C-alpha positions as CSV (number, residue, x, y, z in Angstrom):
1,X,62.9,54.2,101.1
2,X,60.9,51.4,102.8
3,X,58.1,49.5,101.1
4,X,55.5,47.3,102.7
5,X,52.3,45.6,101.9
6,X,51.2,44.2,98.5
7,X,52.4,45.8,95.3
8,X,52.8,48.7,94.7
9,X,53.3,49.1,98.5
10,X,53.4,52.3,100.4
11,X,56.9,53.8,99.9
12,X,58.2,55.8,102.9
13,X,61.6,57.5,103.5
14,X,63.6,55.9,106.4
15,X,67.0,56.7,108.0
16,X,69.9,54.2,107.7
17,X,73.1,53.8,105.8
18,X,74.0,53.5,102.2
19,X,77.1,51.8,100.9
20,X,78.5,52.7,97.5
21,X,81.1,50.4,95.9
22,X,83.0,51.0,92.8
23,X,86.1,52.5,91.1
24,X,88.2,50.6,93.6
25,X,86.7,52.3,96.6
26,X,83.8,51.9,99.2
27,X,81.9,54.8,100.5
28,X,79.5,54.6,103.5
29,X,77.0,57.4,104.0
30,X,74.5,58.1,106.8
31,X,70.9,58.6,105.6
32,X,68.7,61.1,107.5
33,X,65.1,60.5,108.4
34,X,64.1,62.2,105.2
35,X,65.7,59.3,103.3
36,X,68.1,61.5,101.4
37,X,71.9,61.1,100.9
38,X,74.5,62.9,98.7
39,X,77.8,61.7,97.5
40,X,80.4,63.3,95.2
41,X,82.1,60.5,93.3
42,X,84.6,60.2,90.4
43,X,83.4,58.8,87.1
44,X,82.8,55.1,87.1
45,X,80.3,52.2,87.7
46,X,79.0,51.8,91.3
47,X,76.7,49.4,93.2
48,X,74.5,50.9,95.8
49,X,73.1,49.0,98.8
50,X,71.9,50.0,102.2
51,X,70.6,49.1,105.6
52,X,67.5,50.5,107.3
53,X,67.2,51.1,111.1
54,X,67.3,47.3,111.8
55,X,70.3,45.2,113.0
56,X,73.5,47.2,112.0
57,X,75.6,44.0,112.1
58,X,73.5,42.2,109.5
59,X,74.1,42.1,105.7
60,X,73.0,44.8,103.4
61,X,69.3,44.2,102.7
62,X,68.2,47.3,100.8
63,X,68.9,47.4,97.1
64,X,69.7,50.3,94.8
65,X,71.3,48.7,91.9
66,X,74.1,49.8,89.5
67,X,74.8,53.5,88.8
68,X,77.1,54.6,86.0
69,X,78.6,58.1,86.3
70,X,80.4,60.1,83.6
71,X,82.3,63.3,84.3
72,X,79.9,66.1,85.4
73,X,76.9,63.8,85.9
74,X,74.3,64.3,88.5
75,X,72.4,61.0,89.2
76,X,69.6,60.0,91.5
77,X,69.9,56.6,93.0
78,X,66.9,55.2,94.9
79,X,67.6,52.5,97.5
80,X,64.5,50.4,98.4
81,X,64.1,48.3,101.5
82,X,61.3,45.6,101.4
83,X,59.9,45.5,105.0
84,X,57.3,42.9,104.2
């Protein structure tokens, strides 16, 4: 999701990639134009970051924060890109 303008901004879904790191593994997912992604992960603590449609060689610049999963959990993780 991209945000621009003064707070609270105007959140809009965008395509890109999401990287999920944790439990000794790294997962990279493609995000469609609807801004949605789905991952099936083992229990553990994960950090979620991402990239929008900008320079794919640059650092991760979209933040999602930590996610903690227990067995059988379904969790929503929002990744926000500040385009201002």
